[in-house]
N, C-alpha and C positions, 0 to 999 in steps of 0.2 A: 469273310470279306466285309460284311457290314460293320464289324468292330474295328476294321483296319488292321487286323493281325496278318493278313496276306493280301496279295493282289492277283491271285490266281482265279481263272474262270470257274464258275460253279455250273456244271452241265447237267441237264435233265434229258435223257433219251426217252422221248415221248412216243414210243412205238405203238401204233394202232390207237393212239389217244389214251393210253393207259393212265397218264397223269393229268388228264384234262380236268378232273374234279379237284385235284390238288391245286392246279393253277387257277381255277375259278375261285377256290376258297381264298387263295392268296390275293387275288384281285378284290374279293369281298373285304378282306382285311385292309386293303389300301383304301377302299371306299369308306370304311368305318373308322379309319384313322389309327389302326393298330400296326400298320406297316407303311413306311414311306414308299412312294412310287420309285424314288431313286434306288432304294434297296431292292425292290422287286425287280427292277430293270437290271440288276447285277446278274440275274439268272440267264444262262445261255440254254435255249431250248430248241430241239429239232427232232423230227420224227425218224431221221435216218442216221446211221452211224457216221457215214461220210460227211453229211451235212453238219452234224454236231461237232465232229473233229475239226472241220474247216472253220466253223464259227469260233471254236476254242482257240485255234491257231491264230485267227485274226483278232482275237479279243484284245481290247485296249482297256485297262482298268480306268474306271471313273473315280474321281476324287469325291468321296462322300464324307461329309463331316461326321466325326464320331459323336455318339450321344453321351459319352462319358468324357469328362475333361481329365487330363493327367493329374490334376491336384485333388481329384475325388477318389476315395477308397471304397 
């Protein structure tokens, strides 16, 4: 999604907080400048299956500029 290859939601089922540390690490990456906030916000996260599926159904892709330009190889 970050590279603009697709516009599908990227879901994380965070049951019982299993992925809390991963999400905190990604937030840390944003603070340190290794990950753009708009790319972090492409993630769809919920603790329940029903909630995650609803968020994925309601997902509207955000236009995020690519970090590579078409003329670069």
